[in-house]
BALUMLO-949703 format. One line per 10 residues: number of its first residue (from 1); their letters; for each residue x, y, z of N, C-alpha, C. Coordinates in Angstrom, 1 decimal. Last residue first. Layout:
NUM> A> X,Y,Z,X,Y,Z,X,Y,Z; ...
This chain:
223> ARAFDTIMRQ> 56.5,77.6,202.1,56.1,78.9,201.9,55.3,79.3,201.6; 57.3,74.9,202.0,56.3,75.5,203.6,56.1,76.9,203.3; 57.8,74.5,199.5,56.6,73.8,199.8,56.1,74.8,200.3; 60.4,75.6,199.6,59.4,76.5,198.8,58.1,75.8,199.2; 61.7,73.4,201.3,61.7,74.9,201.7,60.4,75.5,201.2; 61.2,71.2,199.5,60.6,71.6,200.9,60.3,73.3,201.4; 63.3,72.0,197.6,62.1,71.6,197.2,60.9,71.7,198.3; 65.7,71.9,199.2,64.8,73.4,198.4,63.8,73.1,198.1; 65.6,69.4,200.0,65.5,70.8,201.0,65.3,71.9,200.7; 66.8,68.3,197.7,65.3,68.0,198.6,65.2,69.2,199.6
213> VREAQPFVLW> 68.7,69.3,197.0,68.0,69.4,195.8,66.3,69.5,196.5; 70.5,68.4,199.4,70.3,69.9,199.6,69.3,69.8,198.4; 70.4,65.8,198.6,69.3,66.1,199.8,69.6,67.7,199.7; 71.6,65.3,196.2,69.9,64.9,196.3,69.1,65.7,197.5; 73.8,66.0,195.0,73.6,66.7,195.8,72.1,66.5,196.2; 75.2,64.3,192.9,73.9,65.0,192.2,73.5,66.1,193.2; 77.9,64.1,191.7,77.4,64.0,192.8,76.0,65.2,192.8; 78.4,62.8,189.0,78.7,62.3,189.9,78.6,62.5,191.2; 77.0,65.0,187.7,76.5,63.5,187.3,76.7,62.4,188.9; 77.8,67.1,188.3,76.3,66.8,188.8,76.2,65.6,188.7
203> DWASKETGIW> 80.9,68.1,189.0,80.6,67.3,187.9,78.7,66.7,188.7; 82.0,69.4,191.5,81.4,70.4,189.8,80.9,69.4,188.9; 83.3,68.3,193.4,82.2,68.2,193.4,81.4,69.4,192.0; 86.3,68.2,192.9,85.1,67.0,191.8,84.1,67.4,191.8; 86.7,69.9,195.0,87.4,70.1,193.7,86.6,69.0,192.4; 84.9,70.4,197.5,85.7,69.3,197.1,85.9,69.6,195.7; 84.9,74.0,198.2,84.4,72.2,197.9,85.3,71.5,197.5; 85.1,76.4,198.2,86.2,75.7,199.0,85.5,74.5,199.1; 84.3,78.5,196.5,83.2,78.1,197.6,84.0,77.5,198.4; 85.8,78.7,194.1,85.6,79.9,194.8,85.0,79.8,196.5
193> TTLCRRFFQS> 85.9,75.8,193.6,87.1,76.6,194.1,86.9,77.6,194.6; 83.8,75.5,192.6,84.1,74.6,193.8,85.3,75.3,194.4; 83.2,77.8,190.4,82.2,77.7,191.6,83.1,76.9,193.0; 84.8,76.6,188.0,85.0,77.7,189.0,84.7,77.8,190.6; 83.1,74.6,187.8,84.5,74.0,188.1,85.1,75.2,188.8; 81.0,76.1,187.0,80.6,75.3,188.1,81.9,74.5,188.4; 82.1,77.4,184.4,81.9,78.0,185.5,81.3,77.3,186.9; 82.1,75.2,182.7,83.2,75.6,183.2,83.2,76.7,184.2; 80.6,72.4,182.0,80.4,73.2,183.3,81.5,74.0,183.9; 83.4,71.6,179.6,82.4,71.6,180.0,81.6,71.6,181.5
183> PAGTAQGIWD> 85.8,74.3,179.0,86.0,73.3,179.4,83.8,73.1,179.6; 87.0,76.6,176.9,85.7,76.6,178.1,85.9,75.2,178.0; 88.2,77.6,174.4,88.5,76.9,175.6,88.1,76.1,176.7; 85.7,80.6,174.1,86.9,79.5,173.3,87.6,78.9,174.7; 84.2,81.9,174.6,84.2,80.6,175.5,85.1,79.5,174.8; 84.2,85.4,175.5,83.8,84.4,174.3,84.2,82.5,175.3; 82.0,87.0,178.1,83.3,86.6,177.3,83.3,85.2,176.6; 80.8,89.6,179.8,80.5,88.3,179.0,82.0,88.2,178.1; 79.1,91.0,183.3,80.1,90.4,182.1,80.1,89.5,181.3; 77.2,93.3,185.0,77.4,92.2,184.4,78.4,91.8,183.5
173> QRPTGLALYS> 77.2,94.0,188.4,78.1,94.6,187.0,77.6,93.0,186.5; 76.2,94.3,191.1,76.5,95.5,190.4,77.2,95.5,189.1; 75.5,91.2,192.0,74.8,92.1,192.0,75.1,93.7,191.5; 76.6,89.9,188.4,77.0,90.2,189.5,75.6,91.0,190.2; 76.1,87.6,185.8,75.9,88.5,186.2,76.0,88.5,187.6; 77.9,86.2,182.8,78.1,86.1,184.1,77.4,87.7,184.8; 78.6,83.8,180.4,77.8,85.1,180.7,77.7,85.0,182.0; 80.5,83.4,177.4,80.2,82.5,178.7,79.5,84.0,179.5; 79.3,81.6,173.9,80.0,83.1,175.2,79.8,82.0,176.4; 80.1,81.3,171.1,79.7,80.8,171.5,80.0,81.5,172.9
163> RQHEQVLQHA> 79.4,83.1,167.4,80.4,82.9,168.7,79.3,82.4,170.0; 77.8,84.7,165.6,78.5,83.3,164.9,79.8,82.8,166.7; 77.8,87.6,165.5,79.3,87.3,165.4,79.4,85.9,165.6; 74.9,88.0,165.5,75.6,88.7,164.9,77.0,88.4,164.5; 74.1,85.8,167.1,73.4,86.2,166.3,74.1,87.3,165.0; 75.9,85.7,169.6,75.3,84.5,168.9,74.7,84.7,167.4; 76.4,88.1,170.4,77.0,87.2,170.2,77.2,86.1,169.1; 74.0,89.4,170.9,74.6,89.6,169.9,75.4,89.0,169.3; 72.9,87.4,173.0,71.7,87.6,172.0,73.2,88.1,170.3; 74.6,88.7,174.8,75.0,87.0,174.4,74.1,86.7,172.9
153> SAVWDPCEHM> 74.3,90.9,175.3,75.5,90.9,174.9,75.2,89.4,174.0; 71.4,91.0,176.5,71.9,91.7,175.5,73.2,91.2,174.3; 72.4,89.8,178.9,71.1,88.9,177.9,71.6,89.9,176.7; 74.1,91.5,179.9,74.7,90.4,179.7,73.3,89.4,178.6; 74.0,95.1,180.2,73.2,93.7,179.7,73.7,92.3,179.3; 76.7,96.0,179.6,75.7,96.9,180.5,74.9,96.1,180.5; 79.8,94.8,180.9,78.9,94.5,179.4,77.8,95.3,180.3; 83.5,93.7,180.7,82.0,94.5,181.3,81.1,94.3,180.5; 84.7,90.6,180.4,84.5,91.7,179.9,83.1,92.4,180.4; 87.2,87.8,180.7,85.4,88.3,180.9,85.6,89.8,181.0
143> AVPPPIQDLF> 88.8,85.1,178.9,88.6,86.3,179.8,87.0,87.2,179.2; 90.2,82.0,178.7,88.9,82.8,178.9,88.8,83.8,179.7; 92.3,80.7,178.8,92.3,82.0,178.1,90.8,82.5,177.8; 92.8,81.8,182.5,93.0,81.4,181.1,93.2,80.6,179.8; 90.1,81.2,184.9,91.6,81.3,184.4,91.5,81.3,183.1; 88.3,82.6,187.3,88.3,82.5,185.9,89.6,82.4,185.5; 88.9,83.6,190.1,88.4,82.1,189.7,88.6,81.9,188.1; 88.2,86.2,190.3,89.4,85.9,190.1,90.1,84.5,190.0; 85.5,86.5,189.6,86.2,86.5,188.5,87.5,86.0,188.8; 84.5,86.5,192.4,84.2,85.1,191.3,85.3,85.3,190.3
133> AQHDRDTAVV> 84.3,88.9,193.0,85.9,88.1,193.4,85.8,86.6,192.8; 81.9,89.5,193.4,83.0,89.8,192.1,84.3,89.3,192.5; 81.0,88.5,195.5,80.4,88.1,193.7,81.8,88.3,192.9; 82.0,87.7,198.3,82.1,88.5,197.5,82.1,88.5,196.1; 79.7,85.1,199.9,80.9,85.7,199.2,81.0,86.7,198.4; 77.2,83.9,200.4,77.4,85.4,201.4,78.9,85.7,200.8; 74.7,83.3,197.9,76.3,82.8,198.4,76.3,84.2,199.5; 72.8,81.1,195.2,72.8,82.3,196.6,74.5,82.1,197.6; 72.9,81.1,191.9,73.8,80.5,192.7,74.1,81.9,194.0; 71.3,80.0,189.1,71.4,81.0,189.8,71.9,80.8,190.8
123> HVHTHDYCAG> 71.5,79.5,185.3,72.4,79.3,186.9,72.0,80.6,187.9; 69.9,78.8,182.8,70.5,80.1,183.2,70.6,79.5,185.2; 69.3,76.8,179.8,69.4,77.2,181.4,70.2,77.9,182.2; 68.8,75.8,176.5,68.6,77.2,177.6,68.3,76.9,178.8; 70.3,72.9,176.1,69.1,73.5,176.4,68.8,75.0,177.0; 71.7,70.8,175.9,71.8,71.5,174.8,70.4,71.7,175.2; 74.7,70.7,178.8,73.1,70.1,178.0,72.7,71.3,177.0; 76.8,71.8,179.2,76.8,70.5,179.4,75.1,70.0,178.9; 79.1,74.3,177.7,77.6,74.0,178.3,77.5,72.5,178.4; 80.9,75.9,176.9,80.9,75.1,178.4,79.6,74.6,178.9
113> GKNRFDLSGH> 80.4,76.3,174.2,80.3,77.4,175.2,80.8,77.3,176.3; 79.6,74.8,172.3,78.7,74.3,173.2,79.0,75.8,174.2; 79.9,73.7,169.1,80.4,75.1,170.2,79.3,75.6,171.2; 77.8,71.5,168.9,79.3,71.5,168.4,80.5,72.6,169.4; 75.6,72.6,168.7,75.5,71.7,168.9,77.2,71.0,169.5; 75.6,76.6,168.5,75.6,75.2,168.1,75.8,74.2,168.9; 76.6,77.9,171.0,76.1,78.5,169.3,75.6,77.7,168.7; 75.8,78.0,174.7,76.1,77.4,173.1,75.6,78.1,172.1; 77.2,79.6,177.1,76.0,80.1,175.7,76.4,79.1,174.7; 76.4,79.2,180.4,77.4,78.4,179.5,76.4,78.9,177.7
103> EFVLSRLGTR> 75.9,81.6,183.0,75.2,80.9,181.9,76.3,80.4,180.8; 74.8,82.6,186.0,75.6,82.9,184.7,75.2,81.9,183.8; 74.5,85.2,189.0,73.4,84.8,187.8,74.8,84.3,186.8; 74.6,85.3,192.4,75.7,85.2,191.4,74.7,84.4,190.2; 72.5,86.7,194.8,72.8,86.0,193.7,73.8,86.2,192.8; 72.8,87.5,198.5,72.4,87.5,196.9,73.2,87.2,196.0; 71.0,86.7,201.0,71.6,86.7,200.4,71.5,86.9,198.6; 68.3,86.2,202.3,69.4,87.8,203.0,70.7,87.4,202.1; 66.6,84.2,202.3,67.9,83.6,202.6,68.7,84.7,203.3; 64.5,85.3,201.1,64.2,84.4,201.8,65.6,84.0,202.7
93> RRVLETVENI> 65.2,87.6,199.9,64.1,87.5,200.8,64.3,86.4,201.6; 66.6,86.6,197.9,67.5,87.5,199.2,66.3,87.6,200.0; 65.0,84.8,196.6,66.1,84.2,197.0,66.8,85.6,198.3; 63.6,87.4,195.6,62.8,86.3,196.1,64.2,85.6,196.9; 65.7,88.2,193.4,65.2,89.4,195.2,64.3,88.0,196.3; 66.1,86.9,191.7,66.9,87.0,192.6,66.7,87.9,194.0; 63.2,86.7,191.1,63.9,85.4,191.6,65.5,85.6,192.4; 63.1,89.1,189.5,62.2,88.2,190.8,62.6,87.1,191.7; 65.4,89.0,188.2,65.4,90.2,189.1,64.1,89.8,190.3; 64.6,87.1,186.6,66.3,86.7,187.1,65.7,87.7,188.1
83> LSRLDAREAE> 62.1,87.9,184.9,62.2,86.7,186.1,63.7,86.7,187.0; 63.2,90.0,183.5,62.3,90.3,184.4,62.3,88.8,185.8; 64.9,88.6,181.9,65.4,90.1,182.3,64.4,90.1,184.0; 62.9,87.2,180.7,64.3,86.4,181.1,64.6,87.3,182.4; 61.2,88.7,179.3,60.7,87.9,180.5,61.8,87.2,181.2; 63.3,89.6,177.1,62.6,90.5,178.4,62.0,89.7,179.4; 63.8,86.9,175.8,64.8,88.2,176.5,63.9,88.8,177.6; 61.3,87.0,174.9,61.1,85.6,175.5,62.7,86.0,176.4; 60.5,88.7,172.7,60.0,88.8,174.1,60.6,87.6,175.2; 62.5,88.7,171.4,63.0,89.5,172.3,61.9,89.7,173.5
73> DLWGVSLTHR> 64.2,84.7,171.9,63.4,85.9,170.7,63.0,87.2,171.9; 67.1,83.2,172.0,66.2,83.9,172.5,65.3,84.6,171.4; 69.8,82.4,171.4,69.1,82.1,170.5,67.6,82.7,170.8; 71.5,83.4,173.7,71.7,84.3,172.5,70.6,83.7,170.9; 70.6,81.5,175.7,70.0,83.0,175.6,70.2,83.8,174.4; 70.7,78.8,174.0,71.3,79.3,174.9,70.1,80.6,174.7; 68.8,76.6,172.4,70.5,76.3,173.1,70.9,77.3,173.9; 65.8,75.6,173.2,66.6,76.6,171.9,67.8,76.1,173.0; 62.6,74.7,173.3,63.8,74.3,173.4,64.9,75.4,172.5; 60.5,77.0,176.1,60.8,76.3,174.1,62.4,75.7,174.2
63> KSVILLYWDT> 60.9,77.0,178.4,60.2,76.4,177.9,60.3,76.4,176.6; 64.1,77.7,179.9,63.5,78.0,179.0,62.5,77.0,178.5; 64.9,77.9,183.6,65.1,77.0,182.4,64.1,77.8,180.8; 67.1,78.5,185.8,65.7,79.3,185.2,65.6,78.5,183.9; 67.6,76.8,188.9,67.8,77.2,187.3,66.6,77.9,186.8; 69.5,77.4,191.9,68.4,77.2,191.3,68.8,77.4,189.7; 70.6,76.8,194.7,70.9,76.9,194.0,69.9,76.5,192.6; 71.7,77.6,198.1,70.3,77.7,197.1,70.9,78.4,195.7; 73.6,75.7,199.2,72.0,75.6,199.5,70.9,76.1,198.9; 75.4,75.2,196.3,75.2,75.5,197.5,73.9,75.5,198.2
53> LAGICPMVVF> 75.5,73.6,194.3,76.8,73.9,195.3,77.2,74.5,196.1; 73.3,70.8,193.4,73.9,72.3,193.5,74.8,72.0,194.5; 73.1,69.0,191.7,74.1,69.1,192.1,74.3,70.3,192.4; 70.0,70.0,189.8,70.7,68.9,190.7,72.1,69.3,190.2; 68.7,73.5,190.8,69.9,72.7,190.2,70.2,71.4,190.5; 65.0,73.8,191.1,66.2,73.1,192.0,67.6,72.6,190.7; 63.6,75.5,188.5,63.5,74.5,189.8,65.0,74.3,190.2; 61.2,77.8,186.5,62.4,77.5,187.9,62.7,76.6,188.5; 60.7,78.4,183.5,60.5,77.4,184.5,61.2,77.9,185.8; 59.5,81.0,181.1,60.5,79.9,181.9,59.9,79.3,183.0
43> HNSEHLIYDS> 57.7,82.2,179.9,58.7,81.5,178.8,59.8,80.4,179.1; 55.7,83.1,181.5,55.4,82.6,180.0,56.4,81.9,179.5; 57.1,81.7,184.5,56.6,82.7,183.9,56.1,82.7,182.3; 57.0,80.2,187.9,56.5,79.7,186.1,56.3,81.1,185.6; 58.9,77.6,190.7,58.2,78.9,190.3,57.9,78.9,188.2; 59.1,75.7,190.9,59.1,76.0,192.1,58.4,77.7,191.6; 58.8,72.3,190.4,58.8,73.3,189.0,58.4,74.2,190.7; 58.6,70.1,192.1,59.6,70.4,191.5,60.2,72.0,190.8; 56.0,69.2,192.1,56.9,69.0,193.2,58.3,69.9,193.1; 54.7,69.2,189.7,54.3,71.0,190.7,55.6,70.5,192.0
33> RSRALGLDFF> 55.3,67.1,188.6,55.7,68.0,188.4,55.7,69.4,189.2; 55.5,64.4,191.2,55.4,65.3,190.0,55.8,66.2,189.7; 57.4,63.3,193.1,56.7,62.5,192.6,55.8,63.1,191.1; 61.2,63.5,193.7,59.4,64.1,193.3,58.9,63.1,192.9; 63.3,62.4,194.2,62.9,64.0,195.0,61.7,64.2,194.7; 64.2,59.9,193.0,63.3,60.1,194.3,62.9,61.2,194.6; 65.6,60.5,190.8,66.6,60.4,192.0,65.6,60.5,193.0; 64.1,60.1,188.9,64.9,58.8,189.3,65.5,59.3,190.5; 62.7,62.2,189.1,62.1,61.4,189.6,62.6,60.1,189.6; 64.7,64.2,188.8,63.7,64.5,189.9,63.3,63.4,189.9
23> LNSSAQGNLE> 65.5,63.3,185.9,66.3,63.4,187.4,65.9,63.3,188.2; 63.7,61.7,183.5,63.6,63.2,184.8,64.4,62.6,185.8; 63.1,60.1,181.5,63.9,60.7,181.2,64.2,62.2,182.4; 59.6,59.5,181.6,61.4,59.1,181.6,62.4,59.9,181.3; 57.6,61.1,182.8,58.4,60.4,184.0,59.4,60.0,183.7; 56.9,64.6,182.5,57.2,63.5,182.0,58.0,62.6,182.7; 56.8,67.3,182.9,56.4,66.4,183.6,56.5,65.0,183.3; 57.7,69.5,181.6,56.7,68.9,180.6,56.4,67.7,181.7; 59.9,70.0,182.4,59.8,71.1,181.8,57.8,70.3,181.7; 61.9,67.1,182.0,61.2,67.8,183.1,60.2,69.0,183.4
13> HCFTCIDDFT> 61.6,66.8,178.9,61.4,66.0,179.8,60.5,66.8,181.4; 63.5,69.0,178.5,62.0,68.9,177.9,60.9,67.9,178.6; 65.7,68.3,180.1,65.0,69.2,180.3,63.7,69.6,179.5; 66.3,65.7,178.5,66.0,65.7,179.9,65.2,66.8,180.3; 65.5,65.3,175.0,66.2,66.1,175.6,65.8,66.3,177.3; 64.7,63.3,173.1,65.3,63.3,173.8,65.8,63.9,174.6; 61.6,64.6,172.7,62.1,63.4,172.7,63.3,63.0,173.3; 61.9,67.5,172.1,61.1,66.8,173.2,61.2,65.6,173.9; 63.5,67.1,169.4,63.9,67.2,170.9,63.3,67.3,172.2; 61.8,64.2,167.5,61.9,65.5,168.0,63.1,65.8,169.2
3> TSM> 62.1,61.8,165.2,62.9,62.3,166.5,62.3,63.7,166.8; 59.4,61.0,163.1,60.6,61.4,163.3,61.0,61.9,164.7; 58.6,57.5,162.2,58.5,58.5,163.0,59.5,59.1,163.1
């Protein structure tokens, strides 16, 4: 029997509510898929981020197993744009906070763009800090450039230039950069400095932030 991505991908297992290789079940945070899938569209689900570095830190995860937004088709990209607006507005209404959106954009399984997982997932991080100032935490050799739509720019870099990328959306501006030299969980490393938390907290494997994740699940259930 051949092995498929669904068999070995943790995100695929979580999307399908499977018991094995499911971090929400393994950490005792959920008993069923409906406990941690907070919202769902045609092509994506929204779930709390294991290793959340702020009190409201969500992931938008592709239902189809793809490596990054750069590999999504047109319908998926349109759905993602709408969902990002919907989720960030929902978080703003709930918390009064605006969100930073980012992705580590893999080209392939070797050129991973700072991604730690081989499955498309976009980070939505709510904070009261100056979102533009996050750019000051991004070290060389990575250089971010303004763009009108990071989703479109990501697709262009992957499909036309065969490049991995780093994508960033702030309330006022989108940014895109080539990911050359970016280590795994690159933006999460920058986040720890930006929000002033313990520097090693970027590593969700070591710091899963289970209590914070549980609070997000509980807060959504009460709404």
